[in-house]
C-alpha positions in Angstrom: 33.6 13.6 -46.6 31.2 16.8 -46.5 31.6 19.7 -44.5 27.9 18.1 -42.5 30.0 14.6 -41.6 32.9 16.2 -40.5 31.0 18.2 -38.3 28.6 15.7 -36.8 28.8 15.6 -33.0 30.9 11.9 -32.5 28.3 9.4 -29.9 31.1 7.8 -27.1 29.7 4.6 -27.1 32.1 3.5 -24.3 30.6 6.2 -22.5 27.1 4.7 -23.3 28.1 0.8 -23.5 26.4 0.1 -19.9 23.1 1.6 -21.4 22.8 0.5 -24.3 23.7 -3.4 -23.1 20.3 -3.3 -20.7 18.6 -1.6 -23.6 19.5 -4.5 -25.6 18.8 -6.9 -23.1 15.4 -6.0 -22.9 14.6 -6.2 -26.4 16.4 -9.7 -26.2 14.1 -10.6 -23.6 11.6 -9.0 -24.4 11.6 -11.4 -27.7 12.7 -14.7 -26.2 9.4 -14.4 -24.1 7.4 -14.3 -27.1 8.8 -17.7 -28.8 6.5 -20.7 -28.6 9.4 -23.4 -27.4 9.2 -24.0 -23.3 12.7 -24.0 -22.9 13.7 -21.1 -24.4 10.9 -18.9 -22.1 13.2 -20.4 -19.4 15.8 -19.0 -20.5 14.9 -15.6 -19.9 15.8 -15.2 -16.7 19.5 -16.2 -17.5 19.3 -14.1 -20.3 18.3 -11.5 -18.1 21.0 -12.0 -15.9 23.4 -11.8 -18.8 22.9 -8.6 -20.0 22.9 -7.3 -16.5 26.8 -9.1 -16.4 27.4 -7.3 -19.4 26.3 -3.6 -17.9 27.9 -4.7 -14.9 31.4 -5.2 -17.0 31.1 -2.6 -18.6 30.6 0.0 -15.7 33.7 -1.5 -14.1 36.0 -1.1 -17.7 34.5 3.1 -17.4 35.7 3.2 -14.0 38.2 5.9 -13.2 36.9 8.0 -16.6 35.6 11.6 -15.5 34.2 12.3 -19.3 31.1 14.2 -20.7 29.0 12.5 -22.9 25.5 13.3 -25.2 27.3 16.9 -26.0 27.4 17.6 -22.3 24.0 15.9 -21.2 25.3 12.6 -19.5 28.5 12.2 -17.5 30.6 9.0 -16.7 32.5 9.3 -13.3 32.8 7.7 -10.6 29.7 8.7 -9.1 27.6 7.4 -11.5 30.0 4.1 -12.1 29.0 3.7 -8.2 25.7 3.8 -8.5 25.3 1.8 -11.6 27.3 -1.3 -9.5 24.4 -0.5 -7.2 21.2 -0.5 -9.8 23.0 -3.6 -11.6 23.5 -6.0 -8.3 19.4 -5.0 -6.9 18.4 -5.8 -10.6 20.1 -9.2 -10.4 19.5 -9.8 -7.1 15.4 -9.1 -7.8 15.9 -11.4 -10.9 16.9 -14.3 -8.6 14.2 -13.4 -5.9 11.5 -14.2 -9.0 13.0 -17.4 -10.3 10.2 -18.9 -8.2 7.9 -16.4 -8.1 3.8 -15.3 -9.1 4.9 -12.6 -10.8 6.7 -13.9 -13.6 4.4 -16.3 -14.1 1.7 -14.3 -14.5 2.7 -11.1 -16.4 5.6 -13.4 -18.4 9.1 -14.0 -18.1 9.6 -11.4 -21.2 8.1 -8.3 -20.2 8.3 -8.6 -16.7 12.3 -8.7 -16.7 12.1 -6.5 -19.9 10.8 -3.6 -17.5 13.0 -4.4 -15.2 16.1 -3.9 -17.7 14.4 -0.8 -18.5 13.8 0.5 -15.2 17.7 0.1 -14.8 18.0 1.8 -18.0 16.8 4.9 -17.0 18.2 4.5 -12.9 21.8 4.8 -15.4 20.8 7.6 -17.4 19.6 9.6 -13.9 23.1 8.8 -12.3 24.7 10.7 -14.8 22.5 13.3 -15.7 23.7 17.0 -16.1 21.2 18.7 -17.7 17.3 18.9 -16.4 15.9 17.6 -19.8 18.0 14.1 -19.5 17.7 14.1 -15.1 13.5 13.9 -16.8 14.4 11.5 -19.1 16.0 8.9 -17.0 13.1 9.3 -14.5 10.8 8.5 -15.9 12.2 5.6 -18.1 12.7 4.1 -14.7 9.4 5.2 -13.1 7.1 3.8 -15.9 8.2 0.1 -15.8 8.1 0.4 -12.4 4.5 1.4 -12.3 3.7 -2.1 -14.0 6.3 -4.5 -12.4 4.6 -3.2 -9.0 1.2 -4.7 -10.7 2.3 -7.9 -12.6 1.0 -10.3 -10.1 -2.1 -10.3 -11.9 -4.2 -12.0 -9.9 -3.8 -10.8 -7.1 -5.8 -7.2 -6.3 -3.3 -6.1 -3.7 -0.7 -5.7 -6.6 -3.2 -4.1 -9.3 -3.4 -1.9 -6.4 -0.2 -0.8 -5.5 0.6 -0.5 -9.3 -2.6 2.0 -9.8 -1.5 3.9 -6.7 2.1 4.4 -7.6 0.9 5.5 -10.5 -1.3 8.1 -10.0 1.2 9.4 -6.7 3.8 8.9 -8.7 2.5 10.9 -12.3 1.7 13.9 -9.6 5.2 13.9 -8.5 6.5 13.6 -12.3 4.2 16.6 -12.5 5.4 18.9 -9.6 9.1 18.2 -10.7 8.8 19.0 -14.2 6.9 22.0 -13.6 9.5 23.0 -11.2 12.2 22.1 -14.0 10.1 24.1 -15.8 10.5 27.4 -13.4 14.1 27.0 -12.6 14.4 27.4 -16.8 12.6 30.3 -17.2 14.4 32.0 -14.4 17.8 31.5 -15.5 17.6 30.3 -19.1 19.5 26.6 -19.3 18.8 23.3 -18.6 22.7 22.3 -18.0 23.6 22.1 -14.7 26.7 24.1 -15.1 24.6 26.8 -16.7 21.9 26.7 -14.1 25.0 27.0 -11.5 26.3 30.2 -13.3 23.0 31.9 -13.6 22.3 31.3 -10.3 25.6 32.7 -9.1 24.3 36.0 -8.0 21.4 38.3 -7.1 19.0 35.2 -9.1 19.4 33.1 -6.2 16.8 35.3 -4.6 14.9 35.7 -7.7 11.0 34.2 -6.5 10.7 32.3 -10.2 13.9 30.3 -8.8 13.2 29.6 -5.8 9.3 28.4 -6.2 11.0 26.6 -9.3 13.5 24.8 -6.8 11.0 24.1 -4.3 8.7 22.5 -6.8 12.0 20.0 -8.4 12.5 19.5 -4.3 8.6 18.0 -3.8 8.7 16.2 -6.6 12.4 14.4 -6.1 11.0 13.7 -2.3 8.2 11.8 -4.5 10.3 9.4 -6.1 13.3 9.3 -3.2 10.1 8.7 0.0 10.8 11.0 1.8 8.2 12.5 4.1 5.7 14.1 3.9 6.1 13.3 0.7 5.5 9.7 1.4 2.3 8.7 1.7 2.4 6.1 -1.3 4.8 4.2 0.2 3.6 2.2 2.6 0.7 0.6 0.7 3.2 0.5 -2.5 6.0 -1.8 -0.9 3.2 -4.2 0.9 1.3 -4.5 -2.7 3.9 -5.3 -4.9 5.1 -8.6 -5.3 8.0 -9.0 -2.9 10.7 -9.0 -5.0 9.8 -6.4 -7.1 9.7 -4.5 -3.6 13.3 -5.4 -2.4 14.6 -3.6 -5.8 12.3 -0.7 -5.7 13.7 0.0 -2.0 17.6 -0.1 -2.8 17.4 0.8 -7.1 15.1 3.8 -6.4 16.5 5.0 -3.4 20.2 5.5 -4.7 19.0 6.9 -8.2 16.9 9.5 -6.3 19.6 10.4 -4.0 22.2 10.3 -7.3 20.1 12.8 -8.5 19.7 14.8 -5.7 23.4 15.3 -5.2 24.2 16.3 -8.8 21.5 18.8 -9.1 21.7 20.2 -5.4 24.9 20.2 -4.7 26.5 21.1 -8.7 22.9 23.0 -10.6 21.9 24.9 -7.0 24.8 25.3 -5.6 25.1 29.3 -5.2 21.5 28.8 -3.8 22.7 26.3 -1.1 22.0 29.1 1.4 17.7 28.6 1.3 17.5 24.9 -0.3 20.0 23.1 2.5 17.9 24.5 6.1 14.4 23.2 3.6 16.2 20.2 3.1 17.6 19.5 7.0 13.7 20.4 7.9 12.4 17.5 5.5 15.4 14.7 6.7 14.2 15.8 10.0 10.5 15.0 9.6 10.9 11.7 7.4 13.4 10.2 10.3 11.0 10.6 12.9 7.9 9.7 10.7 9.5 7.1 9.4 10.5 5.8 12.7 7.2 6.0 14.5 5.1 4.7 12.1 7.4 1.5 11.9 6.7 0.7 15.4 3.4 -1.9 15.9 3.7 -2.9 12.5 2.8 -5.9 12.0 4.0 -6.5 8.3 7.3 -6.9 7.7 7.1 -5.2 4.0 5.0 -1.9 5.6 7.8 -2.1 8.4 10.6 -1.9 5.9 8.5 0.9 4.0 8.4 3.1 6.6 12.0 2.2 7.7 12.4 3.3 4.1 11.4 6.6 4.9 13.5 7.8 8.0 16.5 5.7 6.2 15.6 8.6 3.3 16.0 10.9 6.1 19.8 9.8 7.1 20.5 9.9 3.6 19.4 13.2 3.1 22.2 14.3 5.8 24.6 14.3 2.6 23.0 16.0 0.3 22.7 19.0 3.4 26.2 19.6 3.7 27.1 20.3 0.1 30.4 18.8 0.8 32.8 16.9 -0.8 32.9 14.3 3.0 28.8 14.0 2.8 29.0 12.6 -1.2 31.1 10.5 0.1 28.8 9.4 3.5 25.8 9.3 0.7 27.6 7.1 -1.3 28.5 5.1 1.4 25.1 4.3 3.2 23.6 3.5 -0.2 25.8 0.6 -0.5 25.4 -0.1 2.8 21.5 0.0 2.6 22.0 -2.0 -0.2 23.5 -5.1 1.2 21.2 -5.0 4.6 17.7 -4.3 3.0 18.6 -7.4 0.2 19.3 -9.4 2.8 16.0 -8.8 5.1 14.2 -9.0 1.8 15.7 -12.2 0.8 14.5 -13.6 4.1 10.9 -11.8 3.6 10.6 -13.7 0.1 12.0 -17.2 1.5 9.7 -17.0 4.5 6.2 -16.2 2.6 6.4 -19.5 0.8 8.6 -21.3 3.4 5.9 -20.3 6.4 2.6 -19.7 3.5 1.8 -16.8 6.3 3.1 -14.4 3.7 5.1 -10.7 5.3 3.3 -10.7 8.7 6.1 -11.1 11.1 4.6 -14.6 12.8 6.5 -16.2 9.7 9.4 -15.8 11.5 8.7 -17.5 14.7 11.4 -19.9 15.6 13.1 -19.4 12.4 16.3 -19.0 14.7 15.5 -23.2 15.2 14.2 -24.3 11.8 16.4 -22.0 9.8 19.5 -21.0 11.3 21.4 -19.2 8.0 18.0 -17.2 7.4 18.0 -16.4 10.9 21.3 -14.8 10.8 20.9 -13.3 7.2 18.2 -11.6 9.6 19.4 -10.4 12.7 22.7 -8.9 11.0 20.2 -7.1 8.5 17.8 -5.3 11.3 20.8 -4.7 13.5 23.0 -2.5 10.9 19.4 -1.3 10.0 19.2 -0.1 13.1 23.4 0.8 13.5 24.7 -1.4 16.0 28.4 -1.8 15.8 30.0 -3.8 13.7 27.9 -3.9 11.0 27.4 -1.7 7.7 24.4 0.4 8.7 26.7 2.0 11.8 30.3 3.0 9.5 27.4 4.6 6.9 25.7 6.4 10.1 29.0 7.1 11.7 30.0 8.7 8.8 26.6 11.0 8.0 26.7 12.0 11.8 30.5 13.1 10.8 29.9 14.8 7.2 26.6 16.6 9.2 28.7 17.9 12.4 31.4 18.9 9.6 28.5 21.1 7.5 27.7 23.1 10.7 24.8 20.7 10.9 25.1 18.9 14.2 21.6 19.2 15.5 20.8 17.3 12.2 23.8 14.3 14.1 21.8 14.2 16.9 18.0 13.6 14.6 20.0 10.9 13.2 21.0 9.5 17.2 17.6 9.9 18.1 16.0 8.2 15.4 18.5 5.7 16.1 17.4 4.9 19.0 13.9 4.9 18.5 14.4 2.3 15.4 15.2 0.0 17.9 11.5 -0.3 18.7 10.4 -2.3 16.2 13.9 -3.9 14.8 14.3 -5.8 18.1 10.9 -7.2 18.2 11.9 -8.8 14.7 15.2 -10.5 16.2 13.5 -11.4 19.3 10.6 -13.4 16.9 13.3 -15.1 15.4 15.1 -16.6 18.4 12.8 -16.0 21.5 9.7 -18.6 19.6 8.6 -21.3 18.6 6.9 -22.2 15.2 3.7 -23.2 15.2 3.2 -26.7 14.5 -0.3 -25.6 12.6 1.1 -22.6 10.7 0.4 -24.5 7.1 -2.9 -25.2 8.4 -3.6 -21.6 9.1 -2.1 -20.1 6.5 -4.6 -22.1 3.8 -7.7 -20.4 5.2 -6.1 -17.0 6.2 -6.7 -14.2 3.7 -3.8 -12.3 2.1 -2.8 -9.2 3.9 -3.3 -7.2 0.6 -5.2 -8.9 -2.0 -8.2 -10.8 -0.1 -7.2 -14.4 -1.7 -5.8 -17.0 0.3 -2.4 -16.7 0.5 -0.8 -20.1 -0.8 0.8 -22.9 0.2 3.7 -23.3 1.6 6.6 -24.2 -0.8 10.3 -24.4 -1.2 12.0 -21.2 -0.6 14.7 -22.1 -3.5 18.5 -22.6 -2.8 19.1 -19.3 -4.7 17.3 -17.2 -2.2 19.1 -18.5 1.3 22.0 -17.9 -0.9 21.8 -14.5 -1.7 20.0 -14.0 2.2 23.3 -15.2 3.5 25.1 -13.4 1.0 24.4 -10.0 1.5 23.7 -10.5 5.5 27.6 -11.4 5.3 28.6 -8.3 3.0 26.7 -6.8 6.0 29.2 -7.7 8.5 31.8 -7.7 6.8 31.6 -3.7 5.7 30.8 -3.1 9.1 34.4 -4.2 10.0 36.3 -3.5 7.0 34.8 -0.5 5.5 38.2 0.7 4.0 38.4 -0.7 0.8 35.1 0.9 0.1 35.7 4.3 1.4 38.2 4.6 -1.0 35.9 3.7 -3.7 33.4 6.5 -2.7 36.4 9.0 -2.3 36.4 9.0 -6.1 32.7 9.4 -5.9 33.1 12.8 -3.7 35.5 14.0 -6.0 33.2 14.0 -8.7 31.4 16.8 -8.3 34.0 19.4 -7.5 32.9 20.0 -4.3 35.6 20.9 -1.3 
């Protein structure tokens, strides 16, 4: 054996196995979508689900490990693995919600699902990033795929507009982040998170170059996480994108963004926390207030959930601000709670878009309690959980975030979370009232065929079946929302490992 071969770094294929499964699955579904046989193309969603299943199994296999791979650029730990599970579950839900959707037909099944798997691979890299180069690589891999996915309903102007807006605004966010990372490198001479932390341990933490880089990086990541005042793209993009893609973005992209926020600020920049923590707390306050006030009076369910996601980002930011083990645990718990309650809501939105023919307008929920009680119960649980009503996953998640904020000497931020939750009742409860206290109009289908689409200018499609898979997802995630609110202890036990992963007190 030669000296070069003996000294070559060993690649940890076990640690990289979930990413390898996703990228290999992306190539496989892309090639399968190009085959002429109709039966083969019809099997593309099943192949995508198989790839996600393999990634999930490999993630569970690596659970409990703690190791650095790829020369320390990535880390395998409980935090990364828990976030991987969130990404995979969200992607699998998006595949099932897209089965009867127009986006897959118009863009091509292979292309659509390949972009989805590529986005999940980018998120997986981002969740385990321990280096600013890996951070930016993962961020761009997921962002470019999402730019395309937002515009996959090629015959609807609203979808193309959403893709273009997301591309332009996302590019600005990426450029801002990259400039900030470059300034941090210029100040510290390092790209590794641990090396940056060591360099900032001293007078360098107040260096103007380093502080400017931190501010720009904060703004760039705030774009990706839909944190106000960097949220302007969110309502338009959420409304214009295909609803299954919106559901995936609202959950998985936020989880990836907060995963990297936790690692970057609570590891790389921990020595400068005295400077950035008050700034993040101010952003959290602005996001909670702007998001909740903006959601009031919205008639589009997707726009309402978009504004709601801005407020939810503010709640989640409280766990990053305190820079403690309890804060990390609370953030990860709430991300998983946000997964189940948001996917339950979006599954109902997808079902009603197809059944009522009225798009995502709130009027599509009229009489749902009488006509489709299972969907109504799922939406009710999702709305109550997002509002933080007791016995739901959202209540437990907010309770832990408030506890972390108080323990971290940010009691005023805990009060802001409570006030924001009270404001949110003004737009969550009317959704519940529409389902249970109104009757479905008899002429709904006739009106739908002549009504212009909200974002696209083309008439809405005729009513059609929602699909058993969509109803099943709504019921499943609705039940999970209730279960996590009643029995949160098993999930809290899992999040303790995520809290220990960053080495915080």
